C-alpha positions as CSV (number, residue, x, y, z in Angstrom):
1,X,0.0,-0.4,0.1
2,X,2.4,2.3,0.6
3,X,4.1,2.3,-2.4
4,X,1.0,2.4,-4.4
5,X,0.1,5.8,-2.5
6,X,4.1,6.9,-3.4
7,X,3.5,5.9,-7.0
8,X,0.3,8.1,-7.3
9,X,2.1,10.9,-5.3
10,X,4.7,11.0,-7.9
11,X,2.9,10.8,-10.9
12,X,0.6,13.2,-9.8
13,X,3.9,16.2,-9.0
14,X,5.2,15.1,-12.6
15,X,1.8,16.4,-13.9
16,X,1.2,19.0,-11.6
17,X,5.4,19.7,-13.3
18,X,5.6,18.8,-16.6
19,X,1.8,19.7,-17.5
20,X,0.3,22.1,-15.3
21,X,3.6,24.5,-14.6
22,X,4.8,24.0,-18.1
23,X,1.3,26.1,-19.2
24,X,0.0,29.5,-17.8
25,X,-2.9,30.5,-15.8
26,X,-4.9,31.7,-18.1
27,X,-4.2,28.8,-21.5
28,X,-5.6,26.9,-19.0
29,X,-8.3,29.2,-18.3
30,X,-8.7,29.4,-21.8
31,X,-9.1,25.5,-21.9
32,X,-12.0,25.2,-19.4
33,X,-14.0,28.1,-20.5
34,X,-13.6,26.0,-24.0
35,X,-15.3,23.1,-22.1
36,X,-17.8,24.4,-20.9
37,X,-18.8,26.4,-24.0
38,X,-18.7,23.8,-26.5
39,X,-20.5,21.0,-23.9
40,X,-23.2,23.3,-24.0
41,X,-22.5,24.0,-28.0
42,X,-22.4,20.3,-29.0
43,X,-26.0,19.2,-26.7
44,X,-28.1,21.6,-28.8
45,X,-27.0,22.2,-32.9
46,X,-26.4,19.2,-34.0
47,X,-29.7,17.7,-32.6
48,X,-30.7,21.1,-34.9
49,X,-31.2,20.3,-38.5
50,X,-32.9,17.0,-36.9
51,X,-35.4,19.1,-35.5
52,X,-35.6,21.1,-38.6
53,X,-36.0,18.2,-40.5
54,X,-38.0,16.2,-38.6
55,X,-40.2,18.1,-36.5
56,X,-40.7,21.6,-38.9
57,X,-40.7,19.4,-42.0
58,X,-38.1,21.3,-43.5
59,X,-35.9,20.0,-47.0
60,X,-31.9,19.6,-46.8
61,X,-31.0,21.9,-49.2
62,X,-33.3,24.2,-46.9
63,X,-31.5,23.6,-43.7
64,X,-28.1,23.7,-45.6
65,X,-29.1,26.9,-47.0
66,X,-29.6,28.5,-42.9
67,X,-27.0,26.9,-42.2
68,X,-24.9,28.4,-44.8
69,X,-26.4,32.4,-44.0
70,X,-25.8,31.5,-40.1
71,X,-22.6,30.8,-40.8
72,X,-22.3,34.0,-43.4
73,X,-23.4,36.3,-39.9
74,X,-21.5,34.7,-38.2
75,X,-18.4,34.9,-40.3
76,X,-18.9,38.6,-40.6
77,X,-19.0,38.3,-36.2
78,X,-15.8,36.0,-36.1
79,X,-14.1,38.8,-37.5
80,X,-15.2,41.5,-35.8
81,X,-14.6,39.5,-32.5
82,X,-11.3,39.4,-33.7
83,X,-10.5,43.1,-34.5
84,X,-12.2,44.1,-31.5
85,X,-9.7,41.7,-29.1
86,X,-6.9,44.3,-30.8
87,X,-8.6,46.7,-29.7
88,X,-10.2,46.5,-26.3
89,X,-8.9,43.4,-25.2
90,X,-9.2,40.4,-25.3
91,X,-11.7,39.9,-21.9
92,X,-14.3,42.5,-22.7
93,X,-14.9,40.7,-25.4
94,X,-14.8,37.0,-24.3
95,X,-17.3,38.6,-21.5
96,X,-20.3,40.3,-23.6
97,X,-19.9,36.7,-25.9
98,X,-20.8,34.5,-23.7
99,X,-23.5,36.9,-21.8
100,X,-25.5,37.4,-25.2
101,X,-25.3,33.6,-25.8
102,X,-26.7,32.2,-22.5
103,X,-29.6,34.8,-23.4
104,X,-30.1,33.2,-26.8
105,X,-30.0,29.4,-25.4
106,X,-32.2,30.5,-23.0
107,X,-34.7,32.5,-25.8
108,X,-34.4,29.5,-28.1
109,X,-35.4,26.6,-24.9
110,X,-38.4,29.5,-25.2
111,X,-39.2,29.2,-28.5
112,X,-38.4,25.4,-29.4
113,X,-40.8,24.7,-26.5
114,X,-43.8,27.0,-27.7
115,X,-43.2,26.1,-31.0
116,X,-42.6,29.3,-32.1
117,X,-42.6,30.3,-35.9
118,X,-39.6,28.6,-37.6
119,X,-38.2,32.6,-38.7
120,X,-38.3,32.9,-34.9
121,X,-36.2,30.3,-34.0
122,X,-33.3,31.4,-36.7
123,X,-33.3,34.5,-35.4
124,X,-32.3,33.9,-32.5
125,X,-30.2,31.0,-33.9
126,X,-27.8,33.2,-36.3
127,X,-28.1,35.4,-33.3
128,X,-26.4,32.8,-30.6
129,X,-24.2,31.3,-32.9
130,X,-22.7,34.9,-33.8
131,X,-22.2,35.3,-30.4
132,X,-20.2,32.4,-30.0
133,X,-17.5,32.8,-32.9
134,X,-17.1,36.5,-32.1
135,X,-15.8,34.9,-28.4
136,X,-13.6,32.4,-30.3
137,X,-10.5,34.8,-32.0
138,X,-10.3,36.5,-28.9
139,X,-9.9,33.1,-26.6
140,X,-7.7,32.2,-29.6
141,X,-5.0,35.5,-29.6
142,X,-5.2,34.9,-25.1
143,X,-2.9,31.6,-25.9
144,X,-1.0,33.4,-28.4
145,X,-0.5,36.2,-26.0
146,X,0.6,33.7,-23.3
147,X,2.2,31.2,-25.0
148,X,5.8,31.1,-27.0
149,X,6.2,30.0,-30.6
150,X,7.7,27.5,-30.8
151,X,4.7,25.4,-28.1
152,X,2.2,27.0,-30.2
153,X,0.7,23.8,-31.9
154,X,1.3,22.5,-28.1
155,X,-0.8,25.0,-26.6
156,X,-4.1,24.7,-29.0
157,X,-3.5,20.9,-28.6
158,X,-4.3,21.9,-25.1
159,X,-6.7,24.1,-25.3
160,X,-8.2,21.2,-28.1
161,X,-8.5,19.2,-25.3
162,X,-11.1,21.8,-23.5
163,X,-12.8,21.5,-26.8
164,X,-13.6,18.2,-27.3
165,X,-13.5,17.1,-23.7
166,X,-17.0,19.4,-23.8
167,X,-17.8,17.3,-27.2
168,X,-17.2,13.6,-26.1
169,X,-20.1,14.9,-23.0
170,X,-22.1,17.0,-24.8
171,X,-23.6,14.4,-27.9
172,X,-24.4,11.1,-24.9
173,X,-25.7,13.9,-23.0
174,X,-27.8,15.7,-25.5
175,X,-28.4,12.0,-27.6
176,X,-30.1,10.5,-23.4
177,X,-31.4,13.5,-23.2
178,X,-33.2,13.7,-26.2
179,X,-34.9,10.3,-25.8
180,X,-36.8,11.1,-23.3
181,X,-37.1,15.2,-22.9
182,X,-38.4,18.0,-25.3
183,X,-36.0,19.1,-27.7
184,X,-35.7,22.8,-25.7
185,X,-34.5,21.5,-22.3
186,X,-30.9,21.0,-24.4
187,X,-31.0,25.0,-24.9
188,X,-31.7,25.5,-20.7
189,X,-28.7,22.9,-19.9
190,X,-26.9,24.9,-22.8
191,X,-27.7,28.3,-20.7
192,X,-26.7,26.9,-17.5
193,X,-22.7,25.6,-19.3
194,X,-22.7,28.8,-20.8
195,X,-23.5,30.8,-17.6
196,X,-20.7,29.0,-15.6
197,X,-18.1,29.4,-18.2
198,X,-19.4,33.2,-18.0
199,X,-19.1,33.1,-14.2
200,X,-14.9,31.8,-14.7
201,X,-13.6,34.5,-16.6
202,X,-15.2,37.2,-14.7
203,X,-13.8,35.7,-11.4
204,X,-10.1,34.1,-12.8
205,X,-9.4,35.4,-16.5
206,X,-6.8,38.6,-16.4
207,X,-6.2,40.7,-19.4
208,X,-3.4,39.6,-21.5
209,X,-3.0,42.1,-23.9
210,X,-2.1,45.7,-23.8
211,X,-4.9,47.1,-26.2
212,X,-3.5,48.9,-30.0
213,X,-3.4,53.4,-29.8
214,X,-5.2,52.8,-33.4
215,X,-8.6,52.9,-34.4
216,X,-10.8,50.6,-35.2
217,X,-10.6,51.4,-39.7
218,X,-11.7,49.7,-42.4
219,X,-8.2,49.7,-43.9
220,X,-7.0,48.6,-41.2
221,X,-8.6,45.7,-41.4
222,X,-7.8,45.1,-45.2
223,X,-4.0,45.7,-44.2
224,X,-4.5,41.9,-44.0
225,X,-4.9,41.2,-47.6
226,X,-1.3,42.0,-48.4
227,X,-0.1,38.4,-46.5
228,X,-0.1,37.4,-49.6
229,X,1.0,34.1,-47.8
230,X,-1.6,33.7,-44.6
231,X,-3.6,34.0,-47.3
232,X,-2.8,31.9,-49.9
233,X,-2.7,29.4,-47.0
234,X,-5.8,30.4,-45.8
235,X,-7.5,29.9,-49.2
236,X,-6.4,26.2,-48.9
237,X,-7.4,25.3,-45.3
238,X,-11.1,27.0,-46.6
239,X,-11.2,23.4,-48.9
240,X,-10.3,21.3,-45.0
241,X,-13.3,22.9,-43.3
242,X,-15.7,22.7,-46.1
243,X,-15.0,19.0,-45.4
244,X,-14.5,19.1,-41.8
245,X,-18.2,20.9,-42.4
246,X,-20.3,17.3,-43.4
247,X,-19.9,16.8,-39.1
248,X,-22.6,18.3,-38.0
249,X,-26.4,19.0,-40.5
250,X,-24.8,16.1,-43.6
251,X,-23.1,13.2,-41.2
252,X,-26.2,13.3,-38.8
253,X,-29.1,13.1,-41.7
254,X,-26.8,10.2,-43.5
255,X,-26.5,8.0,-40.6
256,X,-30.6,8.8,-39.2
257,X,-32.0,9.1,-41.9
258,X,-30.6,6.8,-45.0
259,X,-28.4,4.5,-43.2
260,X,-31.3,4.4,-40.1
261,X,-29.3,4.1,-37.3
262,X,-30.3,6.0,-34.3
263,X,-30.1,9.1,-32.4
264,X,-28.4,8.0,-29.6
265,X,-25.8,6.4,-32.3
266,X,-24.9,9.4,-33.6
267,X,-24.4,11.0,-30.4
268,X,-21.7,8.3,-29.8
269,X,-20.2,8.7,-33.2
270,X,-19.8,12.1,-31.7
271,X,-18.5,11.1,-28.6
272,X,-16.3,9.0,-30.2
273,X,-14.5,11.9,-31.7
274,X,-14.6,14.2,-28.8
275,X,-12.7,10.7,-26.3
276,X,-9.8,10.4,-29.0
277,X,-9.1,13.9,-29.0
278,X,-9.6,14.2,-25.0
279,X,-7.1,11.0,-24.6
280,X,-4.9,11.8,-27.5
281,X,-4.6,16.0,-29.0
282,X,-2.3,17.2,-26.0
283,X,0.7,14.0,-26.8
284,X,0.7,14.0,-30.8
285,X,0.1,18.1,-30.5
286,X,3.3,17.6,-28.2
287,X,5.3,15.3,-30.8
288,X,4.7,17.7,-33.9
289,X,5.7,20.9,-32.6
290,X,8.9,20.7,-33.8
291,X,7.4,18.5,-37.0
292,X,7.5,19.7,-40.8
293,X,3.7,21.9,-41.0
294,X,3.1,21.4,-44.2
295,X,4.2,17.8,-44.3
296,X,1.6,17.9,-40.9
297,X,-1.3,18.7,-42.9
298,X,-0.8,17.5,-45.6
299,X,-1.2,13.9,-43.3
300,X,-4.3,15.1,-41.6
301,X,-6.3,16.5,-44.7
302,X,-5.2,13.0,-46.3
303,X,-6.7,11.3,-42.9
304,X,-9.7,13.4,-43.4
305,X,-10.6,12.6,-46.9
306,X,-10.5,8.6,-45.9
307,X,-12.5,8.8,-43.6
308,X,-15.2,10.6,-44.8
309,X,-15.1,8.4,-47.9
310,X,-15.7,5.1,-45.9
311,X,-18.6,6.7,-45.4
312,X,-19.4,5.3,-48.5
313,X,-19.7,2.3,-48.3
314,X,-20.9,1.6,-44.4
315,X,-23.1,-0.6,-43.9
316,X,-23.3,-0.5,-40.1
317,X,-22.3,0.9,-37.2
318,X,-19.1,-0.3,-36.9
319,X,-17.9,0.5,-40.3
320,X,-19.4,4.4,-39.4
321,X,-16.9,3.9,-35.9
322,X,-13.6,3.1,-37.4
323,X,-14.6,6.3,-40.7
324,X,-15.1,8.3,-37.5
325,X,-12.0,7.2,-35.6
326,X,-9.4,7.6,-39.4
327,X,-11.5,11.4,-39.1
328,X,-10.2,12.8,-35.7
329,X,-7.1,11.3,-36.1
330,X,-7.2,13.6,-39.3
331,X,-8.3,16.1,-37.2
332,X,-5.9,15.9,-33.9
333,X,-3.0,16.3,-36.2
334,X,-4.3,19.0,-39.0
335,X,-6.1,21.6,-36.1
336,X,-3.9,22.8,-34.2
337,X,-1.0,22.6,-36.7
338,X,-3.4,25.4,-38.5
339,X,-3.6,27.4,-36.1
340,X,0.2,27.5,-35.3
341,X,1.6,28.2,-38.2
342,X,-1.8,31.3,-38.9
343,X,0.2,32.0,-34.5
344,X,3.6,32.4,-36.0
345,X,2.2,34.3,-39.8
346,X,0.4,36.9,-37.9
347,X,2.3,40.7,-36.2
348,X,1.7,40.2,-32.5
349,X,-0.7,42.9,-32.4
350,X,-2.6,41.9,-34.7
351,X,-3.3,38.4,-33.2
352,X,-6.4,38.9,-32.7
353,X,-6.6,39.7,-36.5
354,X,-5.2,37.5,-38.0
355,X,-7.3,34.3,-35.7
356,X,-10.6,36.4,-37.0
357,X,-9.7,36.0,-40.7
358,X,-8.6,32.8,-40.3
359,X,-11.8,31.5,-38.8
360,X,-14.0,33.7,-41.2
361,X,-12.9,31.1,-43.9
362,X,-13.7,28.0,-41.0
363,X,-17.0,29.3,-40.4
364,X,-17.5,29.9,-44.6
365,X,-16.0,26.5,-45.2
366,X,-17.8,24.8,-42.7
367,X,-21.1,26.7,-43.2
368,X,-20.7,25.7,-47.2
369,X,-20.0,22.2,-46.3
370,X,-23.6,21.8,-45.2
371,X,-25.3,23.5,-48.5
372,X,-22.7,21.2,-50.2
373,X,-23.7,18.1,-48.2
374,X,-27.6,19.2,-48.6
375,X,-27.4,19.2,-51.4
376,X,-25.7,15.9,-52.7
377,X,-28.2,14.2,-49.8
378,X,-31.2,15.5,-51.6
379,X,-30.1,15.1,-55.7
380,X,-27.8,11.4,-54.7
381,X,-29.8,10.0,-52.1
382,X,-29.2,6.9,-53.4
383,X,-25.0,6.5,-54.1
384,X,-23.3,7.3,-50.9
385,X,-20.7,6.9,-52.2
386,X,-21.0,9.6,-54.5
387,X,-21.9,11.9,-52.1
388,X,-18.8,10.9,-49.8
389,X,-16.3,10.9,-52.6
390,X,-16.9,14.7,-53.3
391,X,-16.0,15.3,-50.0
392,X,-13.2,12.9,-50.5
393,X,-11.5,14.5,-53.3
394,X,-12.0,18.5,-51.7
395,X,-9.6,16.8,-48.8
396,X,-7.1,15.3,-51.2
397,X,-6.9,18.6,-53.1
398,X,-6.3,20.6,-50.2
399,X,-3.2,17.9,-50.0
400,X,-2.4,18.8,-53.0
401,X,-2.3,22.2,-51.9
402,X,-0.7,22.1,-48.9
403,X,2.4,20.2,-50.4
404,X,2.8,23.3,-53.3
405,X,2.4,25.9,-50.0
406,X,4.8,24.1,-48.3
407,X,7.4,24.2,-50.6
408,X,7.0,27.3,-51.7
409,X,7.9,29.0,-48.4
410,X,9.8,26.3,-47.3
411,X,7.6,26.1,-44.4
412,X,10.2,23.5,-41.7
């Protein structure tokens, strides 16, 4: 027994020294806040497409169009959030965004409970999504502020562990609660979790950035257009983001509506994704920190392509789990590395701006992906190999683009 206690004590002390002590307090707070907000989001939004499709009778093209329009609003909010975080500070942007998102989740709960008109639900959803996206570049900029550049892949990996702890818990909780509770109650849970995140930021997070004295003028934001290397990188990444966009509405409708899986099984697929990221994201990101980033991005893009292509052959739940595992490996390789590249390319005083524009591409890509997936599902419902083969082609094209970009920039 004494040996066991000593061993456990040694492990805990080593964890505190090598992991907790390795990163500043603000990074841990942002990672925890990301956990809570991701859990709230993933309890509700992945099932919104099913609600609009099954309960309110909208076609998948209309649902995809709604997701695209919400993405456009969110993209604008993301850029504004990044710019404001460079102007008034990271902390105020996060506080206001979390507060307003809590209000919107509460509003969605009431509207869905009383079967309000679809347009009212959609407007509330748009505002809530915009607030969530406005907060994201400010949080990413804090990571850049507090972390040495040589550790950016590692620290973004840590933040993603927080996000995916939320993703691991959220869909499982949401899928379970949806079996005996009305969908509106899920938004009440999301509002509660977002409130906890807000209280954590208010009580513990300090400002990480000395505010710029420049005025927030349009030409200041547009100055990023001069950074050709960043713009090309963002354009290539847009292809990956379109592939990523299939995780939400397209995959939920395909697995539940076409394959015949249950809502709970779809939730378990998302939980599988989250658990793998939680277990392996940080150690993988730690190891990838010294790798050639363009090569890492190529591998990640190809794994995304392969995973989604497998859905075209999938006939049962077991193979969909295999596909999700491959997709998730691509995710834990690609996501922190792409953010690290942006952090390295961005001038220190404009990291919020760069994160905002890169996030703009991510939101647009995911939104376009939802619309593209909806069109493919409506036009080719009996040809899953064509649906997912088209998505896999985009991932492969991104890999080729990263190879060219890496050669052009001599990426090390």
